[in-house]
C-alpha positions as semicolon CSV with decimal commas, in nm:
position;residue;x (nm);y (nm);z (nm)
1;M;0,000;0,000;0,000
2;K;0,144;0,335;-0,108
3;K;0,225;0,578;0,170
4;K;0,015;0,895;0,178
5;I;0,255;1,189;0,153
6;T;0,220;1,467;0,412
7;F;0,370;1,814;0,369
8;L;0,410;2,131;0,570
9;G;0,331;2,435;0,355
10;I;0,443;2,791;0,431
11;E;0,317;3,105;0,253
12;T;0,450;3,462;0,305
13;S;0,450;3,612;-0,046
14;C;0,254;3,926;0,047
15;D;0,050;4,015;0,356
16;E;-0,078;3,678;0,479
17;T;0,131;3,468;0,715
18;A;0,013;3,111;0,657
19;A;0,105;2,752;0,737
20;A;-0,076;2,425;0,666
21;I;-0,038;2,051;0,700
22;V;-0,179;1,863;0,400
23;R;-0,192;1,489;0,325
24;E;-0,290;1,321;-0,002
25;N;-0,576;1,070;0,015
26;D;-0,717;0,773;-0,178
27;K;-0,958;0,995;-0,376
28;G;-0,680;1,181;-0,554
29;T;-0,752;1,492;-0,347
30;A;-0,622;1,618;-0,012
31;D;-0,694;1,582;0,355
32;I;-0,629;1,926;0,499
33;L;-0,516;1,857;0,854
34;S;-0,472;2,227;0,926
35;N;-0,473;2,555;0,736
36;I;-0,385;2,861;0,943
37;V;-0,389;3,209;0,789
38;S;-0,303;3,528;0,974
39;S;-0,428;3,832;0,781
40;Q;-0,265;4,174;0,803
41;I;-0,560;4,372;0,663
42;S;-0,593;4,589;0,973
43;E;-0,223;4,689;0,958
44;H;-0,239;4,798;0,593
45;K;-0,595;4,934;0,580
46;K;-0,499;5,290;0,672
47;F;-0,250;5,298;0,383
48;G;-0,498;5,164;0,128
49;G;-0,254;4,890;0,023
50;V;0,027;4,664;0,138
51;V;0,340;4,830;0,280
52;P;0,620;4,573;0,222
53;E;0,831;4,663;0,527
54;L;0,531;4,641;0,762
55;A;0,424;4,312;0,605
56;A;0,772;4,163;0,650
57;R;0,785;4,273;1,014
58;A;0,447;4,111;1,081
59;H;0,567;3,787;0,916
60;L;0,871;3,782;1,144
61;E;0,653;3,832;1,450
62;N;0,392;3,571;1,355
63;I;0,558;3,293;1,156
64;D;0,673;3,072;1,446
65;Y;0,332;3,091;1,614
66;I;0,146;3,017;1,287
67;I;0,361;2,711;1,207
68;N;0,326;2,578;1,562
69;S;-0,051;2,634;1,546
70;A;-0,071;2,439;1,220
71;L;0,124;2,150;1,371
72;E;-0,082;2,154;1,690
73;K;-0,413;2,152;1,502
74;S;-0,300;1,870;1,272
75;K;-0,192;1,662;1,572
76;I;0,132;1,560;1,405
77;T;0,497;1,658;1,461
78;L;0,770;1,773;1,226
79;E;0,911;1,420;1,238
80;D;0,585;1,290;1,086
81;I;0,593;1,506;0,774
82;D;0,750;1,391;0,447
83;G;0,863;1,731;0,324
84;V;0,844;2,110;0,347
85;A;0,716;2,345;0,078
86;A;0,743;2,724;0,097
87;T;0,654;2,995;-0,150
88;A;0,969;3,110;-0,333
89;G;0,799;3,363;-0,563
90;P;0,660;3,564;-0,721
91;G;0,591;3,825;-0,456
92;L;0,752;4,083;-0,231
93;I;1,114;3,980;-0,175
94;V;1,127;4,103;0,187
95;C;0,820;3,891;0,264
96;L;0,908;3,583;0,058
97;T;1,250;3,556;0,222
98;I;1,103;3,506;0,568
99;G;0,884;3,206;0,486
100;L;1,140;3,061;0,246
101;N;1,425;3,077;0,497
102;I;1,228;2,923;0,781
103;G;1,103;2,650;0,546
104;K;1,460;2,566;0,440
105;S;1,572;2,570;0,804
106;I;1,298;2,327;0,910
107;A;1,378;2,096;0,617
108;T;1,749;2,099;0,703
109;F;1,691;2,048;1,076
110;T;1,452;1,753;1,019
111;N;1,644;1,614;0,720
112;K;1,331;1,635;0,500
113;P;1,303;1,723;0,129
114;F;1,243;2,090;0,051
115;I;1,046;2,241;-0,238
116;G;1,038;2,610;-0,328
117;V;0,690;2,656;-0,476
118;N;0,583;2,903;-0,742
119;H;0,290;3,085;-0,580
120;L;0,107;3,083;-0,915
121;E;0,142;2,706;-0,937
122;G;-0,014;2,689;-0,592
123;H;-0,319;2,870;-0,731
124;A;-0,314;2,665;-1,052
125;L;-0,328;2,334;-0,864
126;S;-0,548;2,455;-0,575
127;P;-0,876;2,303;-0,707
128;G;-0,707;1,963;-0,666
129;L;-0,732;2,004;-0,289
130;E;-1,103;1,921;-0,319
131;T;-1,170;1,811;-0,678
132;N;-0,996;1,536;-0,870
133;I;-0,947;1,720;-1,198
134;K;-0,761;1,572;-1,494
135;F;-0,500;1,743;-1,707
136;P;-0,510;1,935;-1,933
137;Y;-0,741;2,212;-1,818
138;L;-0,780;2,582;-1,888
139;L;-0,687;2,815;-1,604
140;L;-0,807;3,170;-1,551
141;L;-0,580;3,303;-1,277
142;I;-0,711;3,632;-1,137
143;S;-0,544;3,780;-0,831
144;G;-0,398;4,099;-0,692
145;G;-0,079;4,066;-0,894
146;H;-0,169;3,844;-1,189
147;S;-0,440;3,799;-1,452
148;Q;-0,379;3,534;-1,717
149;F;-0,515;3,241;-1,914
150;L;-0,301;2,928;-1,920
151;I;-0,325;2,568;-2,033
152;V;-0,233;2,350;-1,735
153;K;-0,084;2,046;-1,908
154;D;0,059;1,884;-1,596
155;V;0,251;1,977;-1,284
156;N;0,533;2,211;-1,394
157;K;0,397;2,225;-1,753
158;Y;0,210;2,543;-1,849
159;E;0,134;2,730;-2,169
160;Q;0,025;3,092;-2,147
161;L;-0,257;3,190;-2,383
162;G;-0,310;3,544;-2,263
163;T;-0,221;3,785;-1,985
164;T;-0,279;4,141;-1,871
165;I;-0,066;4,395;-2,054
166;D;-0,087;4,641;-1,765
167;D;-0,277;4,610;-1,435
168;A;-0,382;4,285;-1,271
169;L;-0,755;4,252;-1,207
170;G;-0,717;4,251;-0,829
171;E;-0,511;4,570;-0,854
172;A;-0,786;4,732;-1,063
173;F;-1,043;4,639;-0,797
174;D;-0,825;4,776;-0,516
175;K;-0,753;5,106;-0,692
176;T;-1,115;5,155;-0,795
177;A;-1,228;5,101;-0,435
178;K;-0,967;5,350;-0,318
179;M;-1,083;5,612;-0,570
180;L;-1,441;5,564;-0,452
181;D;-1,340;5,554;-0,085
182;L;-1,514;5,218;-0,038
183;G;-1,252;5,062;0,187
184;Y;-0,972;4,805;0,173
185;P;-0,935;4,536;0,047
186;G;-1,098;4,659;-0,272
187;G;-1,239;4,339;-0,421
188;P;-1,483;4,255;-0,140
189;S;-1,574;4,625;-0,104
190;I;-1,662;4,668;-0,472
191;E;-1,865;4,347;-0,466
192;K;-2,050;4,458;-0,152
193;F;-2,141;4,810;-0,267
194;S;-2,216;4,710;-0,629
195;I;-2,531;4,543;-0,501
196;L;-2,657;4,888;-0,399
197;G;-2,590;5,046;-0,739
198;N;-2,721;5,045;-1,095
199;E;-2,466;4,885;-1,329
200;K;-2,609;5,059;-1,636
201;I;-2,557;5,420;-1,524
202;F;-2,193;5,462;-1,634
203;K;-2,064;5,358;-1,976
204;L;-1,704;5,252;-1,920
205;P;-1,444;5,138;-2,175
206;E;-1,356;4,774;-2,243
207;P;-0,987;4,801;-2,344
208;I;-0,857;4,575;-2,628
209;I;-1,189;4,388;-2,620
210;N;-1,186;4,317;-2,995
211;K;-0,816;4,251;-3,046
212;A;-0,510;4,081;-2,893
213;G;-0,673;3,741;-2,850
214;C;-0,739;3,668;-2,485
215;N;-0,491;3,924;-2,353
216;L;-0,638;4,166;-2,101
217;S;-0,603;4,535;-2,019
218;F;-0,748;4,724;-1,723
219;A;-0,547;5,048;-1,705
220;G;-0,781;5,242;-1,937
221;L;-1,084;5,124;-1,742
222;K;-0,922;5,236;-1,419
223;T;-0,846;5,579;-1,570
224;A;-1,209;5,614;-1,680
225;V;-1,326;5,533;-1,326
226;L;-1,093;5,803;-1,192
227;R;-1,241;6,056;-1,437
228;E;-1,599;5,967;-1,348
229;S;-1,527;5,957;-0,975
230;K;-1,450;6,331;-0,980
231;K;-1,811;6,400;-1,084
232;I;-1,965;6,204;-0,797
233;N;-2,170;6,403;-0,545
234;S;-2,367;6,130;-0,362
235;D;-2,330;5,780;-0,222
236;K;-2,581;5,656;-0,480
237;M;-2,356;5,771;-0,766
238;K;-2,062;5,606;-0,593
239;Y;-2,246;5,274;-0,576
240;D;-2,360;5,313;-0,938
241;L;-1,999;5,359;-1,050
242;A;-1,885;5,057;-0,847
243;A;-2,162;4,848;-1,006
244;S;-2,078;4,977;-1,355
245;F;-1,711;4,894;-1,300
246;Q;-1,788;4,538;-1,191
247;N;-2,032;4,494;-1,480
248;T;-1,764;4,609;-1,726
249;I;-1,516;4,363;-1,576
250;N;-1,771;4,086;-1,628
251;K;-1,825;4,183;-1,991
252;I;-1,449;4,179;-2,052
253;L;-1,402;3,842;-1,882
254;Y;-1,699;3,695;-2,070
255;K;-1,555;3,790;-2,409
256;K;-1,193;3,706;-2,333
257;T;-1,276;3,375;-2,163
258;K;-1,483;3,276;-2,466
259;I;-1,177;3,333;-2,686
260;A;-0,952;3,143;-2,442
261;V;-1,187;2,844;-2,438
262;E;-1,183;2,832;-2,818
263;M;-0,802;2,851;-2,818
264;F;-0,782;2,575;-2,555
265;K;-1,007;2,345;-2,758
266;K;-0,805;2,404;-3,074
267;K;-0,468;2,347;-2,906
268;T;-0,554;2,045;-2,690
269;R;-0,834;1,879;-2,890
270;S;-0,967;1,759;-2,555
271;I;-1,300;1,581;-2,550
272;E;-1,413;1,798;-2,261
273;T;-1,312;2,142;-2,142
274;N;-1,267;2,227;-1,776
275;L;-1,214;2,592;-1,684
276;V;-1,049;2,640;-1,347
277;V;-1,087;2,990;-1,202
278;A;-0,839;3,054;-0,920
279;G;-0,676;3,338;-0,727
280;G;-0,816;3,593;-0,484
281;V;-1,057;3,755;-0,733
282;A;-1,210;3,412;-0,803
283;A;-1,398;3,459;-0,474
284;N;-1,615;3,727;-0,637
285;K;-1,967;3,582;-0,666
286;S;-2,062;3,812;-0,955
287;I;-1,766;3,689;-1,159
288;R;-1,852;3,327;-1,078
289;K;-2,211;3,377;-1,193
290;N;-2,093;3,548;-1,512
291;L;-1,852;3,267;-1,602
292;N;-2,110;3,002;-1,513
293;N;-2,344;3,165;-1,765
294;L;-2,070;3,141;-2,027
295;S;-2,005;2,776;-1,940
296;N;-2,374;2,698;-1,992
297;E;-2,361;2,875;-2,328
298;M;-2,044;2,699;-2,448
299;K;-2,101;2,364;-2,273
300;F;-1,787;2,349;-2,062
301;K;-1,740;2,290;-1,690
302;T;-1,623;2,555;-1,444
303;V;-1,426;2,456;-1,133
304;Y;-1,354;2,694;-0,844
305;P;-1,157;2,638;-0,525
306;S;-1,356;2,697;-0,208
307;I;-1,350;3,063;-0,103
308;K;-1,093;2,987;0,170
309;F;-0,851;2,856;-0,095
310;C;-0,894;3,147;-0,339
311;G;-0,684;3,396;-0,145
312;D;-0,326;3,336;-0,037
313;N;-0,304;3,026;0,181
314;A;-0,051;2,759;0,271
315;A;-0,271;2,456;0,192
316;M;-0,227;2,519;-0,180
317;I;0,151;2,555;-0,129
318;A;0,169;2,224;0,060
319;W;-0,043;2,059;-0,212
320;A;0,181;2,192;-0,489
321;G;0,476;2,061;-0,287
322;I;0,319;1,714;-0,271
323;K;0,245;1,712;-0,644
324;R;0,603;1,815;-0,725
325;F;0,745;1,566;-0,473
326;N;0,555;1,285;-0,646
327;Q;0,729;1,382;-0,971
328;N;1,068;1,408;-0,798
329;L;1,083;1,785;-0,860
330;L;1,284;1,865;-0,548
331;D;1,496;2,169;-0,469
332;E;1,829;2,221;-0,300
333;N;1,830;2,449;0,002
334;N;2,001;2,724;-0,198
335;V;1,679;2,816;-0,385
336;I;1,629;3,193;-0,373
337;A;1,325;3,421;-0,359
338;K;1,203;3,561;-0,693
339;S;0,993;3,874;-0,733
340;R;0,895;3,765;-1,086
341;W;0,846;3,399;-1,180
342;P;0,613;3,321;-1,473
343;L;0,459;2,975;-1,498
344;D;0,533;2,970;-1,869
345;E;0,897;3,073;-1,892
346;K;0,876;3,091;-2,273
347;A;0,584;3,335;-2,280
348;P;0,668;3,689;-2,399
349;F;0,678;3,963;-2,136
350;M;0,361;4,157;-2,215
351;K;0,413;4,489;-2,039
352;G;0,585;4,817;-2,111
353;P;0,600;5,087;-2,380
354;G;0,613;4,984;-2,744
355;L;0,408;4,669;-2,688
356;K;0,249;4,550;-3,011
357;L;-0,083;4,366;-2,995
């Protein structure tokens, strides 16, 4: 009988200090023995965004306690685990280094294998915590720092179909909420106040909607929101603009996802298409409803991680560690933190002046 691999996962790429103990099971999914996340929202709220130095200091103060809490809740010891996985990038270097270094130290001290996980691969594989999903599948990764369509061919095998050429979707949500003074973090705030508004009041642009394949652009939309926000003189107008912004996002995602699905089908010739939507913005219920409508239209299946696995968490890092361990994709302890680390290393860098679409 094959041993069920158990990993400690550590995540400190931005402003969540997280640790988890995850074990594979007979169903091809995971038993999550613990998943502890310490949020820093209250520390960064007054700044309207994450301050790297403050985030790093909070990680230093909390990381030992969070790891010990994860071990205590799981009722196992470090001697019982089969390996350690920690986020190595992409993210804020001062934050990544803390989790990465303590992960390497634990692995060295316990003489266990160590894996430096790409945070994006954690998101890409996160539905596998609860759903046994077969490769290949189409991934829409939407988070605070990334927005892209990829074909997930296997662990460590990705092909980028499209990406944002400027802002990430989560960043657009955060900045829109800040312009409208709706609170931080922006995604949940926009979703909350959009319910109170009329999405048809403001006509906002849909950048590169009819060109550039399934590449995305949100900077022009954000600029339009800034322009309209200066005309607002009531809470009702504020909620209308929030609703119009979210509605425009949904129209963009509907069109671009439709193109990505067609590209996926052509490239893979798969009998069935599964669209995995992952990352922090995947928690948005309006976006889920919008993409479910598209899946009904195009006859494909949508798969979402549970809300608790959409944002940054260590369970997905431990799971990615297990999946890489099973393919013998191990790291030496000299792996370093990376601020930029694309899943598809061959994909062109799609940002900056002079970009041709």
